[in-house]
C-alpha positions in Angstrom: 0.0 0.0 0.1 1.1 3.5 -0.7 1.4 6.0 2.0 -1.2 8.2 0.0 -3.6 5.4 0.6 -2.9 5.0 4.1 -3.5 8.5 4.8 -6.8 8.9 3.0 -8.0 6.1 5.4 -7.5 8.0 8.5 -10.4 10.4 9.3 -9.8 14.0 8.7 -11.7 15.4 11.4 -10.8 15.4 15.0 -13.5 14.0 17.4 -15.1 16.1 19.7 -13.4 16.2 23.2 -16.4 16.1 25.5 -20.0 15.1 23.9 -22.7 16.7 25.5 -24.6 14.6 28.0 -27.9 13.0 26.9 -30.8 14.9 27.9 -32.1 12.9 30.7 -29.2 10.3 30.7 -27.1 9.3 33.6 -24.6 12.1 33.4 -27.4 14.6 32.9 -28.8 13.4 36.0 -25.5 13.5 38.0 -24.6 16.8 36.8 -28.1 18.1 38.1 -27.6 16.8 41.3 -24.0 18.4 41.8 -25.4 21.6 40.4 -28.6 22.0 42.1 -28.0 20.0 45.2 -26.4 22.8 47.4 -29.7 25.0 46.8 -32.1 21.7 47.6 -30.0 21.4 50.8 -31.7 24.5 52.0 -35.4 22.7 51.6 -34.8 20.5 54.9 -34.0 23.5 57.4 -36.3 25.7 55.4 -39.3 23.3 56.3 -37.9 22.9 60.0 -37.4 26.6 60.4 -41.2 27.0 59.3 -42.4 24.5 61.9 -40.3 26.7 64.6 -41.9 29.9 63.4 -45.7 28.6 63.1 -44.7 27.0 67.1 -44.1 30.5 68.0 -46.9 32.1 66.3 -49.9 29.6 67.2 -48.6 27.9 69.9 -49.1 28.6 73.8 -47.3 26.9 76.6 -43.9 25.4 77.5 -44.4 22.4 75.0 -44.6 24.8 72.1 -41.6 27.0 73.4 -39.7 23.9 73.8 -40.6 22.6 70.0 -39.9 26.1 68.7 -36.4 26.4 70.5 -35.4 22.8 69.5 -36.6 23.0 65.7 -35.3 26.8 65.5 -31.7 25.8 66.6 -31.9 22.8 64.2 -32.7 24.9 61.2 -30.3 27.7 62.2 -27.3 26.3 64.1 -26.0 29.5 64.2 -28.4 30.6 66.7 -26.4 28.4 69.5 -23.1 30.3 68.4 -24.8 33.5 69.3 -26.2 32.1 72.4 -29.9 31.7 71.8 -32.3 31.6 73.8 -30.5 33.6 76.4 -28.5 36.1 74.2 -29.7 39.5 72.8 -32.5 38.9 70.0 -30.9 41.4 68.1 -28.1 38.9 67.1 -30.7 36.2 65.8 -31.3 37.5 62.2 -27.4 37.4 61.7 -27.3 33.8 63.1 -30.2 32.8 60.8 -28.4 34.5 58.0 -25.0 32.9 58.9 -26.7 29.4 58.9 -27.6 29.7 55.3 -24.0 29.0 54.0 -23.6 26.3 56.4 -26.4 24.6 55.0 -25.3 25.6 51.4 -22.1 23.8 52.2 -23.7 20.6 53.5 -25.9 20.6 50.4 -22.7 20.7 48.4 -21.3 18.0 50.3 -24.2 15.7 49.9 -24.5 16.4 46.1 -20.7 15.2 45.8 -21.1 12.4 47.7 -24.4 11.4 45.8 -22.4 11.9 42.6 -19.8 9.3 43.4 -22.3 6.5 42.5 -22.3 5.2 38.8 -26.2 5.8 38.8 -27.1 9.2 40.5 -30.5 10.5 41.1 -32.3 12.8 43.7 -32.8 9.4 45.7 -28.9 9.3 46.6 -28.8 12.9 47.4 -31.9 12.9 49.8 -30.1 10.1 51.6 -26.6 11.9 52.0 -28.2 14.9 53.0 -30.6 13.3 55.5 -27.6 11.9 57.2 -26.2 15.1 57.4 -29.2 16.6 58.5 -29.7 14.4 61.3 -26.2 14.6 62.4 -26.7 18.5 62.9 -29.9 18.1 64.5 -28.6 15.7 67.0 -25.8 18.0 67.9 -27.9 20.9 68.1 -30.4 19.3 70.4 -27.5 18.0 72.3 -26.2 21.4 72.9 -29.6 22.8 74.0 -29.9 20.1 76.5 -26.3 20.3 77.5 -27.1 24.2 78.1 -30.3 23.4 80.1 -28.5 21.2 82.5 -25.7 23.6 83.0 -28.4 26.7 83.8 -30.3 24.4 86.4 -33.1 23.2 83.7 -34.4 26.8 83.6 -33.8 26.8 79.7 -36.7 24.1 79.3 
């Protein structure tokens, strides 16, 4: 065979470096979980925060106050940093706003952990996010209970 015949057998166009993900294919779902996971990570604390607000607005008595306190510190762990419920209430909005980047970070971590699986969907994300949410919830409630014991149970 001549050199000219060998050269003409090879393709003249370079292959695309990265094909676009197939719409609603496996890579599309994985990329979607990675991209939107941090925002979806705000859903669980958002719902918990709404429960806390509803308990404060519509509830009466000690039980609803404890429910509002516990759900509030789970939704916004920054409240514990500023010393809620004993500290000045003027710092609460800043503490709640400071909790948003924390939950965005946890949503990002959950999305990356979920995307490690070959087949990634929202189910994997919510499993990872649920574990992180439960861990934060246990830590926040433990912090409130420790503070209650240290303050002589006047907190709860």
